[in-house]
N, C-alpha and C positions, 0 to 999 in steps of 0.2 A: 593401371598395370605396372608392376614393379620391373625395372630394368635389371637383369641379372649381371653380376660381376663376371668379367671374362676370366676364364681359367688360364693358368699358365700351361706351357707344354708339359712340364713335370707333373702337374696335377691331372692333366688330361691323360698322360701316359699311364699313371697309376690307376685310372678308371677304365682303361680300354677293355680289359677282360670282362669286367662287370657290365660295361656298355654293350659288348657283343652278346652277352648272355641276358641282356635286358633286366639286370638286377639292380639298377640304380633307381632312385626316386624319379618321378616325372621331371622335377626341376633339374636334377643332375643330368638326365638324358638330354634335355634341351641345351644345357650349358656345354656338354661334351660335343653334341652335334654342331652347335654354333662355332666352337673352336675348330672342329674338323673342317668346317666350310671356309675358314679363313686362314688356316695354317697348313701349308703344303707338306711340311715335314711330318706333322702328326697324321695328316690324311694318308700319306704314303705308308706310315707304320700301321695305321688302321687297316688299309687295304691289304697289306701283307698278312696281318694277323687274321683278318676275315677270310683270306684265301686258304690259309692253313686250316682253319676251322671247317670251311666248306669241303676241303679235300678229305679231312678225317670223317666228316659226316657222310660223304659220298662212298667211302670205303666200308663203313660200319655195316651196312645192310648185306654186304658180301661175305662177312665173317659168320661162320656157323659155329655155334657153341656145341660142345659134345653133349650127347643126351644125358650122361651122368650129371653134368654140371646143371643142366636145366632142371633135372629131377631134384637135386639138392636145393636149388633156389626155390622151387615150388614148395618143398617140404618146409623150408625155413620161413616162407611167407605164411604158411598155414599154421605154423607152430604157435603155441601160447607164448606171448612176450615174456612171461615169467620163467619159462623153461630154459631160455638161452639158446634155442635152435637145436641143431642135431650135431654140432661139432664139438 
């Protein structure tokens, strides 16, 4: 098994959003996680960003979209892609 190179704080910081969204390769996910386990500064930044994301996600279900908006979205999803929607 190959030992991964350690990421720098800067490289980890650049990947935090993608790490939170699970959009990194499996190897990159491991490398970021390993860095976060050993670097208190990056771990604190990760915890802060994760808490913001959780707060946003917790508030989203409480927001109600106006019926007109939902109808427009439904029409756009049903429209022929060649038509360009209803706008």
